[in-house]
N, C-alpha and C positions, 0 to 999 in steps of 0.2 A: 503493499499501501505506499502512496505517496504523501509523503510532509504536506499539513494543512498549507496553504498561500498567506503569507502573510503579508508585510511594509515591504518594501523590497531592501529600505535602507536598514544598517544594523542596530541594534537596539544594545545599550550598554552594557559591557558584562560587569557581574560581580565579583566579591571578594569568595566564589566558593573556590575549597582548596584542591588542588589535581593533583594528582602523582603523574610527575613528569619522566617518561621513560627516558629521555634521552641524558640527563642528570642535571637538572635544574641546579644542584649545587655542586659549588666544586668540590669534588671526590681528588684527593693528591695521589688515588690508585687510578688510574684511570686505563692501564693495564689489565684489571681485572677484568677475567670471562663472563661474571656477571653481569646480566645488566639492568639498565636502570639507575633512577638515584636512590642512592641507599645510605646508610650508614655504615663508614669503613668501620673494619675493628670486633664486628661484631654479629651473632647471629642468636634469631630468638628460635628457643626450643622450646618444646614439652615432650616430659618424661611418662611413662607408665609405670604404675605402682610397681613393677618389678624392680625398679632403682629406688632405694631411701636416699633420705636429705644425707644423710654421711657420705653415704657414696656419692653423690653431687659433687657436694663438695670438698670429698677428697680428690676428686677425679678430675674434675672439670673446674678453671676460671670463669666463674658466677662473676659479672659484675651490677647485675640489675637482678631485682625478683616483682612477679604481680604475682603473689600466693592466690590470690581468690581462685584467677585462672588456671594456676599452676602453669605460667609463663617463667621460664629465666630468660636473662641474656647471658650471652658468653663471649666471653675475648676468643676471638681469633686473632692470627696472624694478616697484620692489615695487605689487602692484595689480594691472599688467601684463603676468601669469603666464602665463592665458588666451591671450591675444595672441600674444607670444612661443612658444609651444607650436604654433600655427595656419603663423605663420611659417616656421616651423624645420621642421614636419611636411610643408610645402612645396617646402622645399629640395631636388633631390634624392639632395643629400650626407648628408644626413640619414636611417641606417638606422633609428631610433623616437628619439624625446621625450616625455618624460612630467613630471608632478609628483612629487614627493620626500617619498610620503601620509606620515601619520604614523600611530604605532603606540602604543599604551596599556593601559596593565594594568589590568584592572576589580578592583575591590576585592571578594576573596571575604565570602559568609556562611557562618558554623560554624553546627554542631548546638550546640543549648548543653548536650548531655551528654558530649559531647567535652570534655575538660580538661585543662590543659598539663601534661605530668609532669616530672619534675625528672629531670637528667641523670644523676644518681647510680645512674638505676636501667638496664640493661641492656634497652633497648627493642625487642627479637626478639618478645616478646609482642605488641607493639603492631602488629607491622609481619603487618598480614594479609594485603596483597599477594604480597611476594615467597614465603609460604607458598604462596598458592593459586596461583602460576605455577610450584610446582615448583623455584624456587631454591635449595635447599640440595641437591636430587639435581644436580642442574650443577654446584653448587659441590665436592663430591662427583672431576668431573670435573678444575674449572679456577676459579682466584677469579678471573683476567686476570692481566695481563703488565704487568710496568713500561714497558714497552716502547710501550704501546699508549693511546695518549692521545683521551681524550673533550672535544673543546672545549663549551664549555655559555656559548653567546651569551645572556644574562639581562644582570641588575642588577649583576653582580658578585659578589663571591665573600668570605667570611669567611674569609680565608686562616690565619688562627691557630684556628680550631675547633678542639679538640679530637679532633673524631672526622672532619676532613678536612686538617688539615696535613699527616702524611705522606703527601698523595696528591696534592696537588698540585702542578702541572706549574711545571717552573722554565727561562726558557730556557737553555740550555747555553752558548750562544755567546756570552752577554752578562755585561759583571763589572757587579755594582747601585753606583746611583749615581755613575757616575767622567761621566757627559753626555754619554758619546760612543757612536754605532752601534756598536757592538766586530763585530759580524757583518753588517754590511750590508743589512739588511732594512729601511733606512728609518727605521725604530723607536726613538729612543736609548731604553735602562735597559727594555726590554721584559723585563725580569726578569721577572714576575708574567704575564705576559698583556699587552691593550691595551685602550682605551678609545674609542670612535668615538661624538659625539655634535654636538649644534646647537648655539649660543648665538649670543646676540645678541656685534654689535660693532661701534665704530665705525672706519669707515675714512676718515676725516677730513672725509667732506661728511654722513652719514648713519647712522642704525644700520643694522645688515642683519645678519638671522639666516642663518650662516653654519656649515659644515659644521668641527668641529675634533676634532682626536685629542689625546690624551695617556697615560699610564703610571699613571694612578691605577685602579685597579680594584676596590676596596672596595664591598661591597656597602650603601649607604645605601637599599635595598629593603629584603631578604631574600627578593624571591623566587629572585634567582640561588641562594642558599645552600642554601633548601630542594630545587630542584632536583637542585643539585650533590651531595646527599648521597643520593638517590635513586640517582642513579645510580654513585657511586663513593665513599661514604662506607666507612670501614677495616674489614674482618671482623674478627671475634673479638682484638679488642684490647681487650676488656673495656669498653668504652666505648662509651655511646647503642646507633646502629641499625648495619646491615649495609648496605653502599650494595651494589646487584648487580653493581659491578664489583669490589669494593672493591680489587683489587690492583691495577687500574689508576691512569691520572694525570688530574687534571682539568684541562685550559686555561681559562684565565679568560679570557675574550672580551666584555666590558663594553657593551652598546647600548642598555640602557636605563638610566632615569634613577632619581631618588630615586623620583619617583612613578609608576616603571614606565614610562615615554612613551620611544617612541624612531622613529627614519624610517626608512625603506626602504632609502636609503643608508647608513645605520647599518649595517643588518643587513648588506648586500651587503660592505658591507670587511672587518666581521665574518668572514664565508664565508671572502673570498680570505684571509684572515689566518693562520684558522686551517689551511686547507689549507696556505699555503705552509712554514709553522712546523710542520707536523707529528701536525695531527690526522689521524686515523680513523675517528672518529664527532662529528658536529656535533650536537650537541641544540639544539631552536631550542622552547621553551615559548611561544613569540610569534608572533603573525600580523595581517593587515589584510584587510581584506574586497576592498581595490581588486585588481584583479591589474597588474603588475606584470612588463616586459618585465626590468629591470634585474636585479629578483629573481631569475629565472629565468634568466639570463645567470650568476648568480654561481653557483648551483643548480648549472646545467651543467659550470662551470668545478671543482664540486666533485668531479661523477661523475667528467666527465673525466680528473681524478687521483686515481679510487679511493677516496673517500671517502664516506660514505654520512651523508646527510642525514636526519635526524630530526625530524618535527614533530608539536604540539600542532596538532589541527584545528578549537580553538575550544568557547566555554563557553555561546551562545547560543542551543544548542538548531536553529539557520540551516545555512547552506552551509558547506561546508571553507573557515579562509580562509587565505589565502595566507604563508609559502610551502606551508603542508602541501598546498596545492592544484596546486602545481606538477609536473611531468611528474619525473623520477626523485627523488622526494621519499618517504619511507617515514612515510605520516599515520595518526597514532596518536589513535582514540577513549578512553573510558573506560569503564569499567566498575565493578558495585559489587560488595560482598562477596557477595553470591545471584548473579554470573556476570551482572546484567541490565543492559543497555543504560541508563546513565546519562544522564537525560531533560535533562539541561544538555548533552550533547558534539553536538556540529555533528556533520552528516551528508552522508552525497553520496558519489556515482559513485566520490570519490578516495581515500577511506578503505579504506587498507590492511590494520590491527589492530588491536584493542582489547588495552588493558592496564587493571590497576586503579588510579584515579582517584579515589576516595571517601575521606574521612576517611584520608590519606597519612601517616603521621608520619615526619618528617626532621627534618635537621638546621636550627637559624634563629639568629640573627646575636643574638637577644638572649631573654629570658623562658625564660631557664636552656637555653638552649642549644638546646631542641627546641621542635616545635611539629605540627598538625596541620589539612591544609589538603586543599581536593578540586578536580580542576581537571580538564583533558584536559595541562595544564601539570604535572603529576605523574603522568599517563599516562606520556607521553611519554618521560619517562628509565628507566623502567624497561625498553622497547625497547632506550631508546640501550645500557644496560649489558647487553644479552642480545645484543647484538652485538658488544658488547666480549669478552663470554665464548666467544663463537664465534668469532674472529678468535684470540684467544688460544690457543685449542684446533687451529685449522688455520689459521696465517700468511697461505700461499698463497692462499687463497680469495678468486674476486673479488669487487668489491661489490653485485654483482647477485647471486652463488650467496647471500653471506650474508644479502639482503634473500628469497631465493628459501627459505632454512631455517628462516628467522622466519615467514613467512606460509603456508610448507606445513606443518608442523609444529603450525598454533593449534588451539585446541581451537573447534570450531563452537557453541558454547554456547548458540546461539539458533536450532539446526538444525530446532528445533521449527515455529516459526514463518516462519524465514528460512533455507532452507538452502540449502549452501556460502557463496559472498558473496553479502553486501546492504550496503546503505548504512548503514547502523548499527555493525556491527563490524568490517565488511570482512571479511577466512577467517575471524577468528573472535580468541577472548580467547591472547595469547601463552603457549607451555606453554615454560619453560627447560630442561625436563630433557627432554623431548621434542628440543629444539634440540639439545642437548650429547648425547645419544645419536646425533643424526641425522649431526653433525658431527663424532665422533670414529669413525664407521664409515665415512668418506671418506676413499681413499688421497692419495698426490700426482697423481694421474693430472686437469689440472686440463681443464674442460672451460667451455666458454665459448661463446653464443649470439649469432646475427647479431644477435637482436632481443631487447629485455625478456618479452616478452608477444606473443602469438596470438592470432585471432580462430580459433575454431573451423573445420578447415578449411583453414588458411593452412601456411605450411611454412617453414622456416627454418633457416639453415645451422648444423651442431652443431661444435666443433672441440677435439680433445682435444689436450693440450700434455704431453709427459712429452720426459726428458733420457736415452731408449733408443736402442736401434740403430738407424739405418735398415730396414726392414723389418718392423720388430716389431710382429704382428697386434692390433689393439686390436678387441675385439669390443663394440659398441652393443645395448641394448635401452630400452625404451620402456613404460611405462604411459601411458593419456590421449592417445596415437598412434603412429606406425610410423615407424621407422626405415629411411632407404635410404641404402648398403649396411648393413648389419649388421656386415659383417666388412671392414676395410678395413686398409693397410700405414702407418707411420708414414713421412715423409717431412721431413726437415729439424724430425724435432724433432714434426711435425703429423700429425693425421689427422682428415679431412672426412668428415662423412656429414650429413643431410638430415633434420629430424623433421620429417613432417606432421601436423597436430594432430588430434584425433580429433573427432565431432560433438558431446561432449559439453563445457560448461564444465568449470572447474575447474583441477585443476595438472599439468601432466606432468611426469614425472619420466623424465629420460635418464639411464641408466648409461653408462656407458666400464669396463671391464676391460682389463686387458693382466697377465698373469702374477700376480703379485701386490700391483699398484697397483689400484687401483678409484678411480674419480672419478663424480661424481652433478651434475646440474644439475636446480633447478626451473624449469620456467618458466608462467609464470599464462596461462590459456586462457579466454578472454571469449567471451562469446556475441556473437553477432551479432544486434545490433537493426535491427529493424524500422522504418525510417524512412519510408519511401513505399510505397507498393500501391496495385494497381486491381482492381476485383472488376468482370468485363465479363460482359455475357450475350451470347448470338448475335443475341438481337433484346431491344429495351426493352419490346414484347408481345409477348404470347401468345394462345392462345384458349384455352378454358377444356378442360381434360383432355389438352391439348395439351404437347409438352416443350421445351426448350430448353436448350443447353449452356451453361455459365458457366465462365470460367478466371479465375484470380488470380495475378495477377504481385504480385511485392516485391521491395523493394531495401534493403540498407541502408547505415550513413553512406558507405559507397566505392562505392557502386554495384553490389553484388557481390550477384546472389540470393541467396535460404535455400538452405542444401545441399539436394539430394535427399536424398529420403527427410526432410524435416523433416515432422510431423506434423501436416495443417489439419484442421481440427474444422469438419464445417458445419451450419446448421440455416437451418430455414424455415418462416412463416406463409402462408396462401395457396396450400398444395400442400406437398410436399415432395418435399425433393434427398435424391439418392442417390451415389455412398457415403457414409456419415453422416461419415466417418473418410476422409482418402485423403491421399499423402504430395506431397508438391514431386516431380515429375519435369520433367530438363530446364527449371529455370527458370522449370515453370507447375505450380499446381494445375487441376486441373478437376474438374467434378460436372455431372450433368445434373437439371434443376428442372424437376416436372411439376405442370403447377396444375392447382386443384382444378374441378369443374365449375362451379362460381359467377363470374361476372366481378366483377371487383374488381381491387385490388393485392395485387401479393405480395411480402414481403420475403425475402429474401436475406442468410446472416449467414457470414463466415469468418472463424475466431478462429486465432490461431498462439502459440505457446508464450510464454511474460510476460506473456497477458493480451491480446494487441494484436488486433483487433476491426475488421474491414470491414461495412459493408453495403449493398446496394443494394433497390431497390424499384422492379420491372417489375410493366405492365398487365396484368391477365387480362379479353379484351374476345373478343365475337366476333366475326367476320369477312364481309363481303360487298360483293361485284360491283355495281356499276351503270354504267346508261350502255350507250351501243354504244362496241366499241371497235374501233379500226382497228387491222388485221391487215395481212399483210407475209407474202406466202407467196413461200419462195426456194428454185427447184428448179429443175435440168438437167432434158433429158426423160429418161421411165425411170429416176428414181431418188427417192429417197425423201425427202417434202416434208417441211421443218421449218415450223411454224406458231407463231411468238411474237405473243402480245398485251402490251397494258399498257395500263394504266390506273388511273385513282386510288382509293384503298379510301375511303369516308366516314369523315372522322377521322382520316385515314393518309396514311402515306407512300406513294409508289407505286411498285408492286411487280411484279416479271418474271414472267411464266407459260410453260411450253411447253405445245406437244402437238406428238405426233409421229405422223405418217401415213407409213406403210409403204409404200403404193402408191398408185396416182393414175390406174389401169384402162385402163396402158397404151396410150392417146394421145399418141405424141410430138409430133403437131402443136399443141393447147392445154390439153391436160389437162382431166382433170373435177374437179368437189367432190364431196363427199360425198352433198351435197344440195341440194337449188334455195332451201330454206330454212333454213340450218344453225343448227344448234346446236351448240357443241363444246365437251366435256366436258375442260376445264383443270384443274390442280392446280395448287394454292395454296403456292407451297413454304416458306412463311412457316409457316401454319396444320396443313398437310400435310392440308387435305381439297379433297376434291371438289367442284367449282365449275360449274355450268353457266350460260351465259352465250351471247345472242343477237351477232351479231358483221354486221358491214361490211365487206367485204373488197376489197384491193385486189391486183391480180396484175402481180407482175414476170415474167415467160415469154421467153426467148431464141427464139422463135416469136413472138411478140406483134408485131402492124404499130406501125412506131414511133411514129405519127403518132393522138392523142386515141382511140386504142381501148385503151387498156392500163389504165383506169379501169371497175370494174365499178359498178355502179348501186346506189347505198345507200341509197337512198332508200326502196325494199320489201322491203330483205333479198335481193330475188329478179339475181342478178346475169344479165347479158346478153352470151351469149360470144363475145370478138372477133373479127373480119375477120379470117385468116391465110393464109398466102402459098401 
């Protein structure tokens, strides 16, 4: 599918972080065979349980650890990183080993007509984004709560900004500047957050690029302050702008330097820090091109602790970056003022939703305190702020339920071109008002699914949780699928049913009710992608005017065939195929092709939903037999005689013909043939046409003499009766 057409001039890029495969950072060991920009002199490793901590410390030079996800940074000789990886990956004790890739912020370009406004003017009139997604409607319900924390993993934060200072998170267990790790989290004086970075250091023998951390979280780039303002600048304070969740708190986790540069291990450690210190939502307007198991482990850690990770997809129009492309991440693309896909926004199968990302006005450390920027970096904090509003209105929701509300209430603004989900805007542009309306309609009956998403036709267990008397009945209903049983009783506070997804992709909504309590759950239903298929005719050759059966088989990436009822559209040249459309039935699609009266080649095609097409070519050619056919006559006395013949079609493979004689003129001794000069009409079972052939016969009969007389004279086709007893 082609991309939607938009304004031809390029919209300014934002500071979405990009992994540079050409080595964006100066690496002193350019002769290393490993590609890409990565931290020199170190690799990231995770071990299986088979190797103990003591063994690791004894055998390895560990320079940093991320205990929560069991990843360590090992010192290796600079320039030998690739060789070290190969050695580690062959060790059965190693779960995975990878390089610590770089992330880097790309400097955005801005439209000339966009000016820097003075901070003395209230900025709401310039905030087209929150207005377009119906944020005021959501704010009439809730503006966020102070116990809801959004962690901004970025370039830091200007914590004394007039529109941010009142919402900056502080560590409640830490006493400022006393040089003590008061709350015992391993970070000394992390009052305002924490800083993860890399730096060159002298180890007594050489300079080595090592992971470092400290409590300096000031924003020396500006990107983090801009992102934080979108998510959580104060609302209705008479200053600056209105953040999406202006009543919530902003945790600062600095993982990018003054150039917007960081490393995967910094991001992974930042995620773990945010989770361990009480963040409910993590915003990552940063990413890299290379996949990383370290990042996935960190994201999984957040998900397992009920923390929602929201990440920007990227700004170069290419594939979705990491960690947005990781599992359990809400990946956010960008839209413009006309609700069109921003053509810098990265796209792909991981995109979940979109949000305003062009000409976004927000807080800034300099230039009067406010600035306008564009990018998916700006889109992501709109979604993070919306998640904070949802959780503020309904604190007991699970992380999957919050994500489900956001995706299920999104507006399909490009539905005319790409109905339902698509790789550019996902499920659509977020609608904060609709999301909050859906949230407050939910009761405190908590629903959870065994799987976050389903392929059409698949099933998942749905569990309802409520603090009610055992035996209380819970009624389940569903759209987009079927639940069974529909009514079940609570036992130990739980009631369980099974949802079977319907045949159409989209969103299934499961509702549970008991008394005055109601709960709802949103599950994404994905189409079954056809990844393999075979279109097979009963014969690869057919005579003019004759017919042949054609069968289609297909399977998705899990080896499952399309659902019964999935439509197949048939077409043909060199003949006709019927029916023109037929459904999959018992894992197959079936049709009949009838060749034209003219010899040649015929093409048959079968197409499935989603644009998938398969085609085959068969030959349409006349068939005839030639030469003498050796025949074998099998019979018992006074029984019907079966006559079978084999011969080679000219230019074709061997075929089997059959004719049945129901009577042998009653002579039980040695039998008779229909004629002394037998011309036997037989049927070509391939072409369904009668063919007359001359034959030579060999008779095998129970009453024949055993020696020398069981063969008929085939020279002139005139058989001589054998001597019998």
